[in-house]
N, C-alpha and C positions, 0 to 999 in steps of 0.2 A: 315891461313897467317904466315908467319914467321916475327921476327921482323924487318930483313933485307927488306922485300917487304914491311912492313909498315912504315919505316923509307924514303923507296924510295917515297912513296904515299906521305909523308907528305912534303918531299923535292918537289916534283912536285906541290904540293898545295902551298907550300911557294914561288916557284918561280911565280906560276902563280898571287899569291898577290902582289908580288913585280912589277912585270908587269901592273898590274891594278894600283897600286898606282902612278907609274911614267906617267900612260897615264892620270889619273886622275889631276896629277900636270900639265902636260903639257895644259891639258884643263881649268884649273881652271882662272879665271877672279879676283878672291880675293887674296890678298898678302898673309893673314893669311892663307888661306886655301890650296894654293902653298905651301908655306911652311910648313906647319903640315903634307900634303901628302909627301913632299920632305923628311922630315925628318925621317917619317914612314916608308919611301922605303930604308932609309939607315941603318935603324932598321934591318929591313927585310932581306936587304941584307948580313947584317951580321950574321943573323940565317941562311940563306940559305947558307954561307960558311960554319957554324959549321957543319950544316946537310950534304952537300957534303963530309965534312972529314969523317964523321959517316957512311956514305955511302960506302966509301972506306975501311974503317976499318971494317967494317961488310962483305962486300965482299970476304975480305982476310980471314977472320973468319968463314963465311959459304959459301965456296964457291960451296958447293952441290945444292946451290939454286940459282946461277948464271943462 
């Protein structure tokens, strides 16, 4: 497995985690839980953004694996 494909897999996992956190926040009845899920989703969103940039960079560096 290439580095590019590993980063893409990680990106997909982080994207899924972000969606799960947002769903949990929406279903949370407790304000503390809601806030914790929302704050964590924001952090995950930032990580997702960084990974997306890395996926783009790696696809330019490893065009043979696209």
